[in-house]
C-alpha positions as CSV (number, residue, x, y, z in Angstrom):
1,M,-41.3,20.4,-30.3
2,S,-43.0,22.7,-32.7
3,S,-45.2,21.2,-35.3
4,S,-43.3,23.0,-38.0
5,T,-40.0,21.1,-37.3
6,P,-39.1,17.6,-38.3
7,A,-40.2,14.7,-36.1
8,A,-37.6,13.9,-33.5
9,L,-38.0,10.1,-33.4
10,G,-34.6,8.9,-34.5
11,G,-34.3,11.5,-37.2
12,A,-37.5,10.4,-38.8
13,T,-38.5,12.4,-41.8
14,K,-42.2,11.5,-42.1
15,P,-44.0,14.3,-44.0
16,L,-46.0,16.5,-41.6
17,N,-48.8,17.1,-44.1
18,P,-51.3,14.2,-44.6
19,R,-51.0,12.8,-48.1
20,G,-54.6,13.5,-49.0
21,R,-54.2,17.1,-48.0
22,V,-51.0,17.5,-50.0
23,I,-52.7,16.0,-53.1
24,F,-55.8,18.0,-52.8
25,A,-54.0,21.3,-52.0
26,S,-51.6,21.0,-54.9
27,L,-54.4,19.8,-57.3
28,I,-57.0,22.4,-56.4
29,G,-54.6,25.3,-56.5
30,T,-53.3,24.6,-60.0
31,T,-56.9,23.7,-61.1
32,I,-58.0,27.2,-60.1
33,E,-54.9,28.9,-61.6
34,F,-55.3,27.1,-64.9
35,Y,-59.1,27.5,-64.9
36,D,-58.5,31.3,-64.6
37,F,-55.8,31.2,-67.3
38,Y,-57.9,29.1,-69.7
39,I,-61.0,31.2,-69.5
40,Y,-58.9,34.1,-70.7
41,A,-57.4,32.0,-73.5
42,T,-60.8,30.9,-74.7
43,A,-62.3,34.4,-74.4
44,S,-59.3,35.8,-76.4
45,V,-60.4,33.7,-79.3
46,L,-64.2,33.9,-79.0
47,V,-65.1,37.4,-77.7
48,F,-62.2,39.7,-76.8
49,P,-61.2,40.5,-80.4
50,A,-64.6,42.1,-81.1
51,L,-65.2,43.6,-77.6
52,F,-61.8,45.2,-76.9
53,F,-60.6,45.9,-80.5
54,P,-63.8,46.9,-82.3
55,N,-62.2,49.2,-84.8
56,A,-59.6,46.8,-86.2
57,T,-60.0,44.4,-89.1
58,P,-61.0,40.8,-88.1
59,A,-57.4,39.6,-88.7
60,N,-55.9,42.4,-86.6
61,Q,-58.6,41.9,-83.9
62,L,-57.4,38.4,-83.5
63,L,-53.7,39.2,-83.5
64,S,-54.3,42.1,-81.0
65,S,-56.2,39.7,-78.7
66,F,-53.4,37.2,-78.9
67,A,-50.8,39.9,-78.3
68,V,-52.6,40.7,-75.0
69,F,-52.8,37.0,-74.3
70,G,-49.0,36.9,-74.6
71,V,-48.5,39.7,-72.0
72,A,-49.0,37.2,-69.3
73,F,-46.0,35.2,-70.5
74,V,-43.8,38.3,-70.2
75,A,-45.0,38.7,-66.7
76,R,-44.5,35.1,-65.7
77,P,-40.6,35.3,-65.3
78,L,-41.1,38.3,-63.1
79,G,-43.6,36.4,-61.0
80,S,-41.2,33.5,-60.7
81,I,-38.5,35.8,-59.4
82,I,-40.8,37.5,-56.9
83,F,-42.7,34.4,-55.6
84,G,-39.6,32.3,-55.9
85,H,-37.6,34.7,-53.8
86,Y,-40.2,34.6,-51.0
87,G,-40.8,30.9,-51.4
88,D,-37.1,30.2,-50.7
89,K,-36.9,32.9,-48.0
90,I,-40.1,32.6,-45.9
91,G,-41.5,29.3,-47.1
92,R,-43.8,27.6,-49.6
93,K,-47.1,28.0,-47.8
94,A,-47.4,31.8,-47.6
95,T,-46.2,32.2,-51.1
96,L,-48.8,29.7,-52.5
97,V,-51.5,31.6,-50.7
98,A,-50.3,35.0,-52.2
99,S,-50.1,33.6,-55.7
100,L,-53.6,32.2,-55.5
101,L,-55.0,35.5,-54.3
102,T,-53.2,37.5,-57.0
103,M,-54.6,35.3,-59.8
104,G,-58.1,35.3,-58.3
105,I,-58.5,39.0,-57.8
106,A,-57.1,39.8,-61.3
107,T,-59.5,37.3,-62.9
108,F,-62.5,38.5,-61.0
109,L,-61.8,42.1,-62.1
110,I,-61.6,41.1,-65.8
111,G,-65.1,40.0,-65.4
112,L,-66.1,43.5,-64.3
113,L,-64.3,45.4,-67.1
114,P,-66.2,47.7,-69.4
115,T,-65.4,46.9,-73.0
116,A,-64.1,49.2,-75.7
117,E,-67.6,49.5,-77.2
118,N,-68.6,51.6,-74.1
119,A,-68.4,55.4,-74.6
120,G,-65.0,56.7,-73.4
121,W,-63.4,53.3,-72.9
122,I,-61.9,52.8,-76.4
123,I,-58.4,53.1,-75.1
124,L,-58.7,52.5,-71.3
125,A,-60.6,49.2,-71.6
126,P,-57.8,47.4,-73.6
127,L,-55.2,49.0,-71.3
128,L,-56.9,47.7,-68.2
129,L,-57.2,44.3,-69.8
130,V,-53.4,44.3,-70.4
131,V,-52.8,45.3,-66.8
132,L,-55.0,42.5,-65.3
133,R,-53.6,40.0,-67.8
134,F,-50.1,41.0,-66.5
135,F,-51.2,40.2,-63.0
136,Q,-52.6,36.9,-64.1
137,G,-49.2,36.0,-65.5
138,L,-47.4,37.3,-62.4
139,A,-49.5,34.9,-60.3
140,L,-49.1,31.9,-62.5
141,G,-45.3,32.6,-62.6
142,G,-45.2,31.8,-58.9
143,E,-48.0,29.2,-58.6
144,W,-46.7,26.3,-60.5
145,S,-43.4,25.9,-58.8
146,G,-44.9,26.2,-55.4
147,A,-47.5,23.6,-56.1
148,A,-44.9,21.3,-57.6
149,L,-42.8,21.6,-54.5
150,L,-45.8,21.1,-52.2
151,A,-46.4,17.8,-53.9
152,T,-42.8,16.5,-54.3
153,E,-41.4,17.7,-51.0
154,N,-44.1,15.8,-49.2
155,A,-44.0,12.7,-51.4
156,P,-42.9,9.3,-50.0
157,K,-39.6,7.9,-51.2
158,G,-39.6,6.8,-54.8
159,K,-42.9,8.5,-55.4
160,R,-41.9,12.1,-56.3
161,A,-42.9,11.8,-60.0
162,V,-46.2,10.1,-59.0
163,F,-47.1,12.9,-56.5
164,G,-45.9,15.5,-59.0
165,T,-48.5,14.5,-61.4
166,F,-51.3,15.9,-59.2
167,P,-50.5,19.6,-59.5
168,Q,-50.0,18.8,-63.2
169,L,-53.5,17.3,-63.3
170,G,-54.8,20.8,-62.5
171,A,-54.1,21.8,-66.0
172,P,-56.5,19.5,-67.8
173,I,-59.1,19.8,-65.0
174,G,-59.0,23.6,-65.1
175,F,-59.3,23.5,-68.9
176,I,-62.3,21.1,-68.8
177,L,-64.1,23.2,-66.2
178,A,-63.5,26.4,-68.1
179,N,-64.5,25.1,-71.5
180,I,-67.6,23.2,-70.3
181,L,-68.8,26.5,-68.8
182,F,-68.2,28.3,-72.1
183,V,-70.0,25.5,-74.0
184,V,-73.0,25.8,-71.6
185,L,-73.1,29.5,-72.0
186,N,-72.7,29.2,-75.8
187,T,-75.7,26.8,-76.0
188,T,-78.0,28.5,-73.6
189,L,-77.4,32.2,-74.6
190,T,-77.9,34.0,-77.9
191,D,-74.8,35.4,-79.5
192,E,-75.9,38.9,-78.4
193,Q,-76.4,37.8,-74.8
194,F,-73.0,36.0,-74.7
195,L,-71.2,39.1,-76.1
196,S,-73.1,41.4,-73.8
197,W,-72.7,39.7,-70.5
198,G,-72.4,35.9,-70.8
199,W,-68.6,35.9,-71.3
200,R,-68.2,37.6,-67.8
201,V,-69.7,34.6,-65.9
202,P,-66.7,32.3,-66.0
203,F,-64.4,35.2,-64.7
204,L,-66.8,36.1,-61.8
205,L,-67.3,32.5,-60.8
206,S,-63.6,32.1,-60.2
207,A,-64.1,33.8,-56.8
208,V,-65.9,30.7,-55.5
209,L,-63.0,28.4,-56.5
210,V,-60.4,30.8,-55.0
211,I,-62.2,30.7,-51.6
212,V,-62.1,26.9,-51.6
213,G,-58.4,26.9,-52.6
214,L,-57.4,29.4,-49.9
215,Y,-59.2,27.4,-47.2
216,V,-57.2,24.2,-48.1
217,R,-53.9,25.9,-48.5
218,L,-54.1,27.8,-45.2
219,K,-54.3,24.4,-43.4
220,L,-50.9,23.3,-44.7
221,I,-47.8,22.9,-42.7
222,E,-44.4,23.9,-44.1
223,S,-42.5,21.1,-45.9
224,L,-39.6,19.2,-44.2
225,S,-37.2,20.1,-47.0
226,F,-37.6,23.9,-46.4
227,Q,-37.8,23.5,-42.6
228,K,-34.4,21.7,-42.8
229,V,-33.0,24.6,-44.8
230,K,-34.1,27.0,-42.1
231,D,-33.0,24.9,-39.2
232,E,-29.5,24.4,-40.7
233,G,-29.1,28.1,-41.5
234,K,-28.9,27.6,-45.2
235,V,-31.6,30.1,-46.3
236,V,-30.0,32.1,-49.2
237,K,-30.1,35.9,-49.0
238,L,-30.7,36.3,-52.7
239,P,-32.0,33.1,-54.3
240,L,-32.0,34.5,-57.8
241,G,-28.4,35.5,-57.6
242,E,-27.4,32.1,-56.3
243,V,-29.3,30.4,-59.2
244,F,-27.6,32.5,-61.9
245,R,-24.2,32.3,-60.2
246,R,-24.0,28.6,-59.2
247,H,-26.8,26.8,-61.1
248,W,-27.0,28.4,-64.5
249,R,-26.5,25.1,-66.3
250,P,-29.6,23.4,-64.9
251,L,-31.5,26.7,-65.4
252,V,-30.7,26.7,-69.1
253,L,-31.4,22.9,-69.4
254,G,-34.7,23.2,-67.5
255,T,-35.8,26.0,-69.7
256,F,-35.3,24.0,-72.9
257,I,-36.6,20.7,-71.3
258,M,-39.9,22.4,-70.9
259,F,-39.9,24.2,-74.3
260,A,-41.6,21.6,-76.5
261,T,-44.2,21.0,-73.8
262,Y,-45.3,24.6,-73.9
263,V,-45.3,24.9,-77.7
264,L,-47.4,21.7,-78.0
265,F,-49.9,22.8,-75.4
266,Y,-50.7,26.2,-76.8
267,L,-50.9,24.9,-80.4
268,M,-53.3,22.1,-79.3
269,T,-55.6,24.5,-77.4
270,S,-55.5,28.1,-78.6
271,F,-54.4,27.6,-82.3
272,T,-56.5,24.5,-83.0
273,L,-59.6,26.4,-81.6
274,T,-58.9,29.3,-84.0
275,Y,-58.1,27.0,-87.0
276,G,-60.9,24.6,-86.3
277,T,-63.7,27.2,-86.0
278,S,-62.5,29.5,-88.9
279,P,-64.8,29.3,-92.0
280,A,-63.7,26.7,-94.5
281,T,-64.8,28.7,-97.6
282,V,-65.4,32.4,-98.5
283,E,-69.1,31.6,-98.8
284,Q,-69.2,30.2,-95.3
285,A,-67.4,33.3,-94.0
286,R,-69.8,35.6,-95.9
287,A,-72.8,33.7,-94.5
288,G,-71.5,33.9,-91.0
289,A,-70.9,37.7,-91.3
290,E,-74.4,38.2,-92.7
291,A,-76.0,36.1,-89.9
292,A,-74.2,38.4,-87.4
293,G,-75.5,41.4,-89.2
294,K,-72.1,42.5,-90.4
295,E,-70.8,43.3,-93.9
296,F,-68.3,40.9,-95.5
297,T,-66.1,43.3,-97.5
298,A,-64.1,42.6,-100.7
299,E,-60.9,43.2,-98.7
300,Q,-61.9,40.5,-96.3
301,A,-62.7,38.1,-99.2
302,A,-59.3,38.8,-100.7
303,G,-57.4,38.1,-97.4
304,F,-59.5,35.0,-96.6
305,V,-57.6,32.1,-95.1
306,P,-59.5,28.8,-94.8
307,G,-59.9,26.9,-91.6
308,L,-62.0,23.8,-90.9
309,G,-65.4,25.5,-90.6
310,I,-66.4,23.4,-87.5
311,A,-69.1,25.0,-85.3
312,R,-67.7,26.7,-82.2
313,G,-69.7,24.5,-79.7
314,D,-68.8,21.3,-81.6
315,F,-65.1,22.1,-81.6
316,L,-65.1,23.0,-77.9
317,W,-66.5,19.6,-77.1
318,M,-63.8,18.0,-79.3
319,L,-61.2,19.9,-77.3
320,I,-62.8,18.8,-74.0
321,L,-62.7,15.1,-75.1
322,G,-59.0,15.5,-76.2
323,V,-58.2,17.1,-72.8
324,V,-59.6,14.0,-71.0
325,F,-56.8,12.1,-72.6
326,F,-54.4,14.8,-71.4
327,G,-55.6,14.1,-67.8
328,I,-55.4,10.4,-68.1
329,F,-51.9,10.3,-69.5
330,T,-50.7,12.9,-67.0
331,L,-51.4,10.4,-64.3
332,V,-49.9,7.5,-66.4
333,S,-46.7,9.5,-66.8
334,G,-45.8,9.4,-63.1
335,P,-45.3,5.7,-62.7
336,L,-43.5,5.6,-66.1
337,A,-41.1,8.3,-65.0
338,E,-40.4,6.4,-61.8
339,R,-39.9,3.1,-63.6
340,F,-37.8,4.2,-66.6
341,G,-36.3,7.4,-65.2
342,R,-37.3,10.9,-66.1
343,R,-34.7,11.5,-68.8
344,R,-35.2,8.2,-70.7
345,M,-39.0,8.5,-70.7
346,L,-39.0,12.2,-71.8
347,L,-36.6,11.5,-74.6
348,A,-39.0,8.9,-76.1
349,V,-42.0,11.2,-75.7
350,T,-40.2,14.2,-77.2
351,A,-39.2,12.1,-80.2
352,G,-42.9,11.3,-80.6
353,I,-43.8,15.0,-80.5
354,A,-41.2,15.7,-83.3
355,V,-42.9,13.0,-85.5
356,F,-46.3,14.2,-84.6
357,G,-45.6,17.6,-86.1
358,F,-45.5,16.0,-89.6
359,T,-49.0,14.5,-89.2
360,W,-50.9,17.8,-89.0
361,V,-51.6,18.2,-92.7
362,P,-53.0,14.7,-93.3
363,L,-55.0,14.6,-90.1
364,F,-56.5,18.1,-90.5
365,G,-57.1,17.2,-94.2
366,A,-59.5,14.4,-93.1
367,G,-62.0,17.0,-91.7
368,S,-63.6,16.7,-88.3
369,T,-62.6,13.0,-87.9
370,G,-59.0,13.7,-88.6
371,A,-59.1,16.8,-86.3
372,M,-60.4,14.7,-83.4
373,A,-57.7,12.1,-84.0
374,L,-55.1,14.9,-84.0
375,L,-56.4,16.3,-80.7
376,I,-56.4,12.9,-79.0
377,I,-52.8,12.1,-80.1
378,G,-51.6,15.5,-79.3
379,F,-53.1,15.5,-75.8
380,I,-51.8,12.0,-75.1
381,L,-48.3,13.3,-75.9
382,M,-49.1,16.4,-73.8
383,G,-50.0,14.4,-70.7
384,L,-46.9,12.2,-71.1
385,T,-44.5,15.2,-71.4
386,F,-46.2,17.6,-68.9
387,G,-46.8,15.1,-66.1
388,P,-43.2,14.5,-65.1
389,M,-42.2,18.2,-65.2
390,A,-43.3,18.8,-61.6
391,A,-40.6,16.3,-60.5
392,V,-38.0,17.0,-63.2
393,L,-37.5,20.8,-62.9
394,P,-37.4,21.0,-59.1
395,E,-35.0,18.0,-59.0
396,L,-32.5,20.1,-61.0
397,F,-32.0,22.5,-58.0
398,P,-31.0,22.2,-54.4
399,A,-33.6,22.8,-51.7
400,N,-32.6,26.3,-50.7
401,V,-33.0,27.7,-54.2
402,R,-35.5,25.1,-55.5
403,Y,-38.5,27.3,-55.7
404,T,-36.7,30.1,-57.5
405,G,-34.7,27.8,-59.9
406,S,-37.6,25.7,-61.0
407,A,-40.0,28.7,-61.3
408,V,-37.5,30.7,-63.4
409,A,-36.7,27.8,-65.7
410,Y,-40.5,27.0,-66.1
411,N,-41.4,30.6,-66.8
412,L,-38.4,31.5,-69.0
413,S,-39.6,28.6,-71.1
414,S,-43.0,30.1,-71.2
415,V,-41.5,33.3,-72.8
416,I,-39.8,31.5,-75.6
417,G,-42.3,28.6,-75.9
418,A,-45.8,29.5,-74.9
419,A,-46.0,33.3,-75.4
420,P,-45.3,33.3,-79.2
421,A,-46.8,29.9,-80.0
422,S,-50.4,31.0,-80.9
423,F,-49.2,34.2,-82.6
424,V,-46.5,32.4,-84.7
425,A,-48.9,29.6,-85.6
426,I,-51.5,31.9,-86.9
427,A,-48.9,33.8,-88.9
428,L,-47.5,30.6,-90.4
429,W,-51.1,29.4,-91.2
430,K,-51.8,32.6,-93.0
431,V,-48.4,32.6,-94.9
432,A,-49.2,29.1,-96.0
433,D,-52.7,30.1,-97.3
434,G,-54.5,27.8,-94.9
435,S,-52.1,24.9,-94.8
436,T,-50.9,23.7,-91.3
437,F,-47.6,22.2,-92.6
438,L,-45.5,25.1,-91.3
439,V,-47.3,25.0,-87.9
440,G,-46.5,21.3,-87.6
441,L,-42.9,21.9,-88.6
442,Y,-42.7,24.6,-85.9
443,L,-43.7,22.0,-83.3
444,S,-41.2,19.5,-84.6
445,I,-38.3,22.0,-84.4
446,A,-39.3,22.8,-80.8
447,A,-39.2,19.1,-80.0
448,V,-35.7,18.8,-81.5
449,L,-34.5,21.6,-79.2
450,T,-36.0,19.9,-76.1
451,F,-34.5,16.5,-77.2
452,V,-31.0,18.0,-77.3
453,A,-31.5,19.5,-73.8
454,L,-32.7,16.2,-72.4
455,W,-29.8,14.3,-74.1
456,I,-27.1,16.4,-72.4
457,S,-28.9,16.5,-69.0
458,R,-28.5,13.9,-66.2
459,E,-31.0,11.6,-64.6
460,T,-32.4,13.1,-61.4
461,R,-34.6,10.3,-60.1
462,D,-32.3,9.1,-57.4
463,R,-31.2,12.5,-56.1
464,D,-31.3,13.1,-52.3
465,Y,-34.1,15.6,-52.6
466,E,-34.6,16.4,-48.9
467,N,-31.0,16.9,-47.9
468,H,-29.7,18.3,-51.2
469,T,-28.7,22.0,-50.6
470,A,-26.2,24.3,-52.2
């Protein structure tokens, strides 16, 4: 019998991929994908505003940079459709390899881009950045669901949520790798060197990680769940049409189940970095401009919105420490989701996120100590809500449309949750003249919407995952 078909010993359904290989392949793939994604997120705050939008005001530079950052989230649903289609038609393995290559090539090319400061590139440089950012989003749209299925479709019985935490762990690991690299560059290079060429290093180094990821993924064997779909002739001709026609309810629920998780994450990373490193006073802003050899105009002084004034390097270390808690509680979430059920556990965590939104003003008001406490609490909640998602969303759909259904739900949520999060948060911060109350309220409202979706959904822990087809 071919090694790509189920074992024939009494109908045994022992996974064909060794557990260690499954864990490592799902983990390293998402680590690479999220590393690539995060180096862009960090660069969009630290260097891209000045390098690609040099003629705009500081506020518009930042907003333009975040707008390009959001392009990837528009691309992600398209990526989920394309990669989901082939993941449900030809298999998980080939699709995972393709998504990894797409992300790796786009990220590497960003590291080679001329900036708008180069003669003749004032328009073309931002345009190419948008295009490559689009392909990053396209790749991530297909990556997550494939990695989640790789882990959960090869998991032992009663361990899907536990195995599902490993691709999720790629998010904090990728974040830590990306930001440690930026911290090292920030401390070893001058501002001029960092803006000139140092920012390119993390993008170019991604090629090394991609090679490792490809090597591991090419050694995988197709999952039994998908092999059964093929053997039983249940491959769907048009998975997307099948999802919208017969599984629209879990698609809508899955989109909103993931909503608060997305809002929380991008507020905790992108917005807090912006707010935490923004000058606390006009004098501090003026001094920073003068140190960089730039003029601090009366217009800038009039439109000044205070932040915390924490040094960039210091705040990056604070973020890295917070993300360690993210990783720890991502792993903790798996056993909890198995013991208490996905729905009950996530209802409790989502209620905690809603309450957490009202602590932003007092915690940030306590300076760097309060900010560190906010980061730790926020990332603990992030780990607990993000960890079970690799089990929850795929479990909503049958095996023959599972890749497409979970990918589309995950990435539609990115459009309404992640894409506008940083942009909206900055706008609310500015409207409130430096207060973070409205930003915290925004998070609480997102949590309420997710709580409602969870409340009307059903528990999926005991679903027959391998034999469940439409």
